[in-house]
N, C-alpha and C positions, 0 to 999 in steps of 0.2 A: 880192466874197469868198468865203474858203473858207468852208464851211461849220464849218468845226471855231474859226473867228473867233468867231461866235455861241456857238457853247459855251462860249469861253474867257470870255464877256461874263456866259453866268450862271453857270458855275462859282466866279467869283471870290466870288458869295454865296453861294455852295453849303453853305462848313462853316457860317457861322450858323441854317443850315436845315437842319440832318440830324438832328437830334432830332425836327424835327416831320414826318420824310420817313413815308412807310406802310410799313409791313413789308414787300412786296414788292419796294419799293426797293433793300433790303439783301441783296444776293443772294450774297454773298462773306461765308463766317466768315471768325474770325482764324482764322492757322495756331494748331497748338496750340507752347506754349511749349517749345523745347529749352534743357535744361540746358546753361551756360556756365562755365568754369570761369573766376575772377576774373581779370582780367589789364588789361593800361592799355588808355587809345584811342592812337590812330594821333595824332600830331599831325604834319603834311607841314615846316613851319615850325618845327620846337622843333631847337635846337642838340644834338650830339648827345654823349651824357654821355658822361665816360673811365670804362672797365674799370674793375671792383674788381681791384686789383692781387693779390688770390687766388686769383682764376680765370684760366685761361689758355684759349685756344680755338685750336682746329688744325682749318685746313679743309681737309678730304681729298678735296676736288672741287679735280682739279687743271688745268682747263680752264676758262674765262670764255666763251667763243662759244656762243651759243644757235642751234640747229637752227630752220628758220622753222619754225612754228607748232607748236613739240614743246614737252611739257612740262620741267619743270627740277627739277633734284632737288638737295635739299639733308642733305650730309653734315659734321655736326661731329661735334670730341671736346671734352667740354668736362672741364677737371682742375680739381679745387679741392685748396688746398695751407691751408685755415683749419682751425682746431678741431673746431668744431660742423660734421656734413656737412648741407646744406641739403637740403630736397626740394620738389618744384613740377612746374612745367609751364612749356610756351614760349609765348610769345606772339610770334607773326612777322607783321611787314609788308611788303608786297610794294609799291615807292613808285617812280613814274615821275616825273620832273619835281616835278611840282607838285600830281601827282594820286595817289592811291591803287587800287591797282588791285586789294588781295585781303588777306584778315586770315586766317590760320590761329590756332587755339587747339588746341593737343594735350591728350590728354583722360588720356593714360595720364602718369601720374605718374613722375618724373623725378630719383633722388638722387646729388649731384654726388660723386663720391670723389676722393681724391687719385691714381687708377691711371688715370681716363678714367674717363668716359660718353658712350658714342657714340649722335649722334642723327642719325635718318635720316629723309628724307619726301618725298615728291613733290611738287609742287606743279604744278597743272595749266597748258594753256597760257593766257599772256596777251595778247592784243591790244595792240600795241605801235602800230598806223598813226600816231593821232593827234601823236603826239609821237617819231618815229622818230632823233633826235639824244640822244635821251637816253638813258640806261642804265637797266636794273632794279636798283633798289637793292633789296637785303635786309635791313631790320631786324630784330632781337629781342631780347625781355628774355624774362628767365628770372625766373618770379614764384614764389618761394619762401615758404615759410610764416615767414620772417626777413626779407623785403623784395624789391622789386624791383632785380635785375640784367642793366645791360645789356650786352650782347654785340656789340654794336658793329655795323658797317655791311659790306656784302661787294656789290659791284658785276659784274653779268651782261651782257657787248656782245650785242644784240639787232640780229636786221636790218631794217628798214622793212618797207614796202609797195614801194619800190621796188626791192630786192633780192632772191635768195634766199641762203639760207646752208645748207649741208650741213655735217653734221659725221659721220667716218668714225671709229669707236673702234677702236682697237689693247691688245689683250690682250696681255699680256708682263712677265714681272717686268725691266721696263728700270731702266737704274741713272741716277744722276743726270745724264750726259753724255750726249745719243743720239749715235751714230757719224753720219760723212757716210752711210755707207751704209743706215741706219736712215733719215735724214731723206730720202733719195732714195724710200726702197720709199713714206714716206707721200704725198709732193708725183706717186707714179706712181699713185695713187689720186683725183687731183683730178678734178671732174666741167668745170671753168670749158671746155676746148680741148673737150669729149663734147658739151655744149650750144651752145656758140657757133659749132659747125660748121654747123649748117643754117642760120644765118644769113648766113654765107659773110665771117666778121667777120676782117679780117687782122690781126695784131699791131702793124699802125701806126697803128691805131685807137685817138682816145685808153684809156686804160686806166681805165675805168671800170668799179669792181666790182660789177655788178650781179651776177655769179653767183659767188659765194666757196665752197672746200670747206676745213674745218677739222680737226686733227686732235686727237684724243681719245686721251690715255693710262691705260690703266685698271691696274690691278694684277689677278691671280685675285681676291684676298682681297676683293677691292671688285665684284665679279660678280655683280649681282640673283640673287635666285631667286623674283624676280616680273618675269614678261616685261613687263609695264607699264612698267617702269625702262628698258627699250632700246628706247622709243618717244623717247628723245632722239637716237638714233643713225641715220644712213640706212644705213651698212654697218658689220660688227662683223667684223673680221679678228684673227682666234685664232692666235696662231704655236707654235710646236711649245712649246716650255717654259709658255706661259699654258696649252694644253690639258691636257698631263700636271697641272697643279695644281689644276684646276678639280673641284669636288666635287659630286658627282651630282643635287643639286637646284639647282645653279646650270647644268648639263647640258641639266635637264627644261625650265627658263623659257628655256634660248636656243633649245631647239628650238620651243618654242611659241611663241616671237617669229616666226620663221622660218616656222612656217605659217598662221600671219596675215599674213605678207608682208616682212616682215627679209629683208636680203641677207646672207648667212654666207659667210664665206672664211676653209677650213681650212689651214692648213701640217702636211704631217705627214713626221716626224722623229724617229728615235725610237723604242724602244719605246712600246706601248700598253697601261696597266691593262685590266681588266676594264670598269669605268663608260665611260672614254672608247673603248674599242672598239663595244661596247654604242651609244652615240652615237652613234659615227661611221654606224652599221650602220642606224641608225633615221631617219637621215638621207637616206643614199644607200641607196635600194631595190635589192633585185634583183631580176631575172629568170631566167625558164628559157633563154634564149640567156646571163647573161652572171650566173652563182650566184657566192653569196660565199666569197670565200677563205678557209682559214682562217690564221690569222698564224701563222708559221716558230716554230723553237723560240727564238728570240729576242725576242719579241712583236714582231717586226716586219711592220707594217702591208705588204700587196702589193696594189696594184691595178691590175689588167686594163687600166685606159688613165688616162693622166697625161698633163693633166689631166682632170679631172670635171667636169662641169656637169650639173648638174639641178636639174629643177622640185621643187621641196618643200612643198606648199600652194599658198600665194598668194604663200608668196617663193622667193628662189632662193641655190643652194649650189654653190661651187667647192672642189673639193679638190685641192691640189696637193702633190706629193713633189719641193718643192725646194728650192734656197737662197733664201730670197728678197732676200739683201742682196748681189746679185752684178748687177755692171751688166748684163751678159750675160742673165740672166732676165728684169730691168725691161725692157727692150728688145726682149724677144723677142715674135714674132708672139700665141704661146698668149697671155701675160700681158696682152698690148693686149687679146684677145678674150675673155679673164676678166672686166677690169675692164669693158669692155662689156658683158658678160651682168650681173654686177652691180649696174652702174648701172639696166638695166631699159631700154636703148636701142633706139629703136624697131627692127623686124626689116629694115625696108629700109633701116636708117643701119647695121646690124651690119659690124664690118670684113670684107671678103673682102681684103685687104691689109696686111699692118704699117702701121701710123699712127703718127706720132711724138708721143709722150708729152706732151711739153714744153709743145705747143701747135699752133694753127693754120700751116701756112705761111704765109709773107709772101709778098703777092702786091701788086703794083700797079694799085692801084684809084685812078680820078679822086676829085677832091674831093669834089661833090657826091654823086655815089653813095655814096662812104663815110659821109659826115654822115646820107643816109638810110639809111643799116646801122646807124649809132649808134642811129638815133632810130627804126628799127623796134625792134633790140632793145632799148632803154628802155621803148618803148611795151608790147611786148608781155611783160616781164616783170611789167609791174605788172597786164598783164589777170586778172580774177578774174571764177570761174562767175557769170553771168550771166541764170541762168535763179532763183535760189534764190526770188524771187516768188512762182513756182508751188511751190515747198515751202512759204512760207508761206501761200498760198492754200489749199491742200491741209489744212493743219491748223488753221485758221481755222475756230472752229465756226459750225453753221448760223445759229444764231441770232444774233450778233452781227452788223449792220448798221450802217451809217452814218447820220444823221439825212438823208431827204430833202432836196434843198435847197429844193424849192416849199414843202414844211412849215415848213421855218426863214423863211423868208421873209414868210411867213402869219402867225408866232406874231409876227413882228417890226414887221408892219404895223397889227396889234393894237391890238401895246403901243405904237406911236404914236397911234394913233387915239383909244385909252382914255386916254391921258394929254396930248393935244393936244385936238380937238373936244370929244370926249365931257366931258373933266373944263372945260371951257371954255363951252360949252353949255349941260350938263344942273346943273352946280353955279350957273350963271347964271339959270338959269329956275328953280333953287331958292332963289334967293339966300341962296349957301353958301359964296359963291368965299373965303372966307378959309379953309376946310375945305381949300383943292389942297395945304397944307403936310402935309397928312394923307392926301391920297388919294396923291398922287403916291408918296410911299414904299411907300405901303401894296398899289398897284398894281406898284410895280417888285418887289417882294419877292415877292407872288401868279403875276408872269408868269416869274420866277426857278422857283419851285418848278414853274411846270408845265412850264418848258424843261428843267429839270431831269428829271421824273418823263417825259417824254418822251423823252429822251437815252436814258436809264435801259429805256424799254420798248425800244427800238428793240437800243441797244448793249448791254443788260445781257445775260450770260451764265451758264450753269449751274456756270461752273468748271470743267467736267470736259476734263483736256487733251487733246487728239487727239496719236499720235503716229504715226511713217513708223519702221522699223524695217529696218535692212540685217542681214540673218544668211547670213553667209557659210559655206560648206561646203569643207572643202579634202577631204585624201585618206582613200582609204577610208569617204567620209561624217562627217566628224567635224565637231564644230562648231570652228570655230577663232577667229572674232569676232564682234562685234555691235555696231552703230552706233544708236544712239537717238535719235530728234529729236524732242521735245517743244515746242508753242507753249500757254504758261501766256496767258493772257489774264481779267485779276481787271472785275468791275464795280465794283469800289472798292478803294482805298489797300490792299495787305493785305502781309502775309509769306509768304512762299512756302518750304519746307524739304521738301530731297529728299534720302534716305537712299541712300547708296549702297556696295555693299560688291565690292570686287575691281573696280575700274572710275575712269574720269579723266572731270570733268565740267568743262566747258566751256560760258558761255554764249557763246552769239553775238550780237553785234550786225548782225541782217539789213538793215538800214538800208543800210549800206557797198556791200553786192550787188544795190542796187533800179535801179540807173544802168547805160545800156552804155556809160557811161564807164568807162576802163580802172580807174582810180584818183581819187577827187576826195573829197578831205580837208572840203570846205565843205557837202556834202551833207546832212549832217545837220544845219543851222542850216537846209537849208529845208524838213524833218521837222515835223510838229505832234508827235509820237508823244515820249512824257516815257522816260527812262533810266534802267532798273533801277541802286538804287545798287551800289557794288562788290560781291562776293559776298565772302560770310564762312564759313570752315573749322572744323568742328568735328568733331577726331579724329585720326585717322592716315588720310593719303592714300600709296597705294591700298587698304589692307586695307579698313579700313570707317571711314565720316566722313559728317558728316553737309552740306549747301550749303544755306544762309541765303541767301535774296533778298530784298529790298525791293522790291515791284512796284508803281509808279505805276498809278492807274488808267487802263484802256483804253489800256494799254500794250504789246502783245502781246511776250513775252520766248520767244524758241527758245533750250532748252540742249539741247545734246549728251551723251552717256553711254556711252561707249568703254570695251566690256570683250575680253578675250584669254581665249580657252580656257573660255568658260561652260561652268555645267557644267548648265545647261537643259536637260531634255528635248528632242528635235527628233523631228518628225513618221518613222517607219517608211518610208524612201523609198531606193532604191537610185540612185544619182546615179552610179553607177563603172561601169555596165551600156549608161548612155544611149549613144546614137551622132548626137552632134547632125548633124553631116553627112547624115547617113542623113533623120533628123528633119525637116531643113528642108525637103526634097523628099518626104516620103513620102507615101505616099497617104489617102485621106479615110479609109478600114479602118482604117489604120497610125494613122493620128492621133486617130482617136476612140478606140483603145484604149488609147493613151495620155493620152488626156484623163480616161479612167477611171480609168486609174492613178494619175493626179494626185490626181481628187476625192478615192478614197479615203484618201489619205494625209492631204491636206491640206487636204478640205471640199468643198462644192460648190459656195461661194464663193472660186474660183482660178481662175488662169488663167497661161498659161506663154509667155514670150516670149527669142526668140533672138537674138544680136549676132552679126555676123561682120563683119571687115571694116571698110569703111566707108559699107556700105548700113545703109539704114534699120531700126529694129528690127521685127522679125516676128513678130505674135502669132501661135500657133498655131491657136486658135479664138479665136471671139465671147463672150468670159470675162464682161464686164459688170463687170469688178471696179473699181471707181474710181483711177486711177492719179491724174496731176497733168495738171491745164484745161492745154492749149497756150500759152495765155495765160500769159506771165509777170506782169502787171498783180495784183496784190492790193489787195483792199477796203480793205486797212492802211497802203496805200502813193501817194503821188501819182505821177502820170503821168511815166513815164521820158520821160528827152529824149535826142535823140538824141547821137552819136556821131559828134562834130565834128572828130575825130584820129584818126580808126577806118581812114584810107587805109592804112596799115602793116601792117593786121588779116589776120590768114587767115581765109577766108572759113567755113569750119568752126564758127567760134567765134562766129558772129552770132545762128542761129537754134536752140540747142542746146535742150530740154528736162529739168528737171533730171534724171528716169529716166537720158535718157541722157548724160547731163554725167556723173554720177556712174558711170555703167557704163564710157563711153569717153570719155574726155576729147578734148574739139577739141586738135586740134592747132596750139595759140597756144602762146606762151611758151617753160616748159622742156621743154612737152608736145611741142613741134617736135623734141626729141631722146628723149625718155623716154617710156614709156607710161605708167606707173605708181611713186609713191614709199613707202617703208617707212612704216609706220601710224605716226599720231602720236597721231591725236586731239584735235586742234587746231581751230578757226571757221575754214578757208579750203578746207575742202573737197576740199585736193588727194589727202589718201591715202584719196578713195572707189574712184577709176575702177580694171580690172581689167582690159581687153583691150586688148591690142595691133591697133590697127584695120590695122596694115600687116602681119603674120601672118598669112598664110593657113591655120596650123593652129591658132592659137586660138579658141577657140567659149567665148560665155557665154550660160548659161542661168539665166533668171530665175523663180522660182513666184511670183505674186503671190501675195496671199490677205490676202481681205479680213476683220478681225474687230471688228466693230461700227464705229463709224467711223476705224477704226486701219489702217492697211498694213501689212505686214509681206512682206518681198520677200528670198527665200533665191535664194542666185547661189552658182554654180558656174561653175570657168573651166577649161577644156579644154587642155589643151596636145597639142600634135606631132599632131594630126585629119588623115588625109586630104582633101583637097578632092574637091568631085566634076567641078570645072574641070579640076583637074590632077590624076591620077592618084597615089598616092604611091611616090615611088622609096626606094631604102637610103637616101641621105641627105638624103631629105626628111622623114623621119620624127621624127629629132634624137637629139640623145645619152640622153635620159632614157628611149628605149625600146629602142635598139639596142647602145648602147654602156656600158650603166650597169657601174660595178663597185663592190662596195662593201667591207669590210671584218667582218669574224667576229671571234669570241671564240676 
C-alpha cells in the first residue's frame, strides 16, 4: 500500500480534530482578503440567457483559432441604446465542456454609451489537454448598478495535446474580400511542409492535421501597445500600408516583442515617415561596413541588400522591398529562404536550393514504412519535456519530506495491537469489557491525532516559495524577457494571492510532465496529489491584476510569470565584448580572470555555463551553485513508467535535464525542424529554448546565481560567431554582421 493511503485514512477524521491541534501544526496562515467586485457565480450547466435588446456587442477579434500554449485576447465593443447609461464591471467565465477553466473580474468601472465602449483584456494560456475535442467558450456578464446583463457566448478553437497550431498575423487595412494573391501569400507562410519535411512525410500519407498554420488578419488600429498581446502569434507580417498606419507606441511594442523572441517580416513600398524610419533603423542595425543610408528626396527607403535578414535580440527580422502579391515573388528562392528564417528552421535544414512551398514532393513509399512515418510523426508531436520533475524537485522545500513507510507501518501496527489484544486482555483483566465501545473510538481518535501530527512534522513547510528565474539578455545588454517559475506548497488548505504587474500568470499542472510517455491523459488518476481549483483573476490583464488560487493541502502548485521588457535593474556586466568561442578553450589564467569579473557583477555564488552545438553543457569552473538534480524523480511524484512506445523517438529526447532542455530543446517533434518558437508564456515550456544545436555559429552563455534558496539564470545568445574547429569565412559569419543594411531618417 502506498504511504499516502495511510494518510488518507488519517485525514478523514482530521477536520473533526482541527480545533484540538496544537499551535505548531498550523503552519500556513490564511491569505489576505482580496477585494472582489460583486459578480455572478459560474454555472456550467446553466442555459444561455437572452441578450438584452438594448445592448449590442461587436466582436473585434477576427479569428477563432488559437496558437498552441498562447494567451487569448478579448476585444469587444459594447453599445447601449437605452435611456439610462448603466455603469459596472465585467465578469468573464472561461468554460470548456463541463469544466470551468478560469474567471476574470474586471476592477475598472465601465460605462455603456450609445457610441460604444470598447473592452480589451488578455487572458492567460489555458491547458486544454484533458478535453481536446471541446472549444473554449467565453461567457461574460455585465454587472451594473441596474442589474446583470448577459453578453452571450463566444467559442474559440484550440489545439489539443496531439496537435500543434501556429498563427501568422498580417497587419494591413484589408478589405472585406481577400484577393487570391493575398490568400496565396498567407498560405506561403504555412509551417506544415517545413515541420513535416524532417519526417520525410509524403503528400500520399493520411492527412492528419497534426501541425496547422492559421492566418490572423489585424487592422493597424488593433495592433496592441503592449508586447505581451503579440504572444498570440508566431510571426507578424506588416505590409506597407499597415506599417505607415502604425503609431509610435505600437512600433515600440513590436520592437520589444521581437527582442523577446518574436519573428517579424516587413514589406517596404513607398515613402516612410519619421516614426516608421526610426522603427526600421532600430530593428536593422548598421555596421561600419554597412552604414545607414539616408532617405531620398521622396522619403523612399533604399536598402543596400534586398532582402535583409538579421537577428534582433532573441527574435528575427526580415525586410523585403518587393511586392508580396505576385506569384514570381512567392515562388522565389529569396522568399522561401525568408520563410525558413522566420520559422527558426534548424541551420542544417536551411534551404540552399529552392523548395516548393505547397508541400513536400510526392514519393513512392511502401505501406509499412508509410504507417511507421505516420506513427513517428504522431508520437513525436505528442512528446513533451520529460525533465520537469527536476524543476519540481529543485523548487520543493527542504523541510518537506514524505512520512517514511516504516513509521506508518509501525503506527498502524500499534493501532491494531491497542484495539485488539490490549483492548481484549486489559479490559478483560479489569473486568471492564463493556468499555470497549468507549475505548475503541477514543483510541481511533488518538491515533488519528498522532498520525496527523507526525505527517505535519514531516510534511509541514514554512510556506516560503522557491523560484527559478530565467532572465534573457538581448542586444546591448538589455533585459528583454523574464520567466519565473515558483512552487507553492502549503501544509494546510489555503488561498494563495499573487499580484502581477505587466506580465502573464500561468498555473502549470506539472504532473502531466512526470511520465516518460509522450502523452498519457490517464496519468492524473494515478497520482495521489490534489488539484488546485481554477484560478480567479481580478483586475486588468496584463497591466495589473491579482491571481487567486485555492490550494489543497500538501499539493504542490507550479506557477509561471512571464514578462517582456521588464524595468528591473540588471547587474553591470558587459555581455557584448565576450567571445564565447575563445572562452571555451581559454587558458586557466584567462578563465580565472573571467570568473573574477562574473563574481564582481553577480556575487560569489555564481557560475558560468556554455552551450554550443550538441555538446554537453560546459561549466567554466566549479561554482557549487545548486542547479538541477540529474534524476528527474521528485519527492512529490510516483515512480516514472517506462516508455513502451518510444521506439520512434529520437535518442536526444530521453536523458536531458531541465537546464539543458530549457536552453537547447532536444530534436524531437517540431524541434526536429525548428530551433525555437516565439514566446507565449504558456505551460508547455516550448518557448524557453534559445540555441540552435545545428548552427556552429551560435553560443549560449548562462550565468547561474544562487539567491538564497532560489536560482536565477541569466542567458545571452551569441549569433554568427566563428568556431575554433572551422575558421570563419566571409560567407560563414552571416548577414547580421557583413551584409546588414538599414534605413535612416
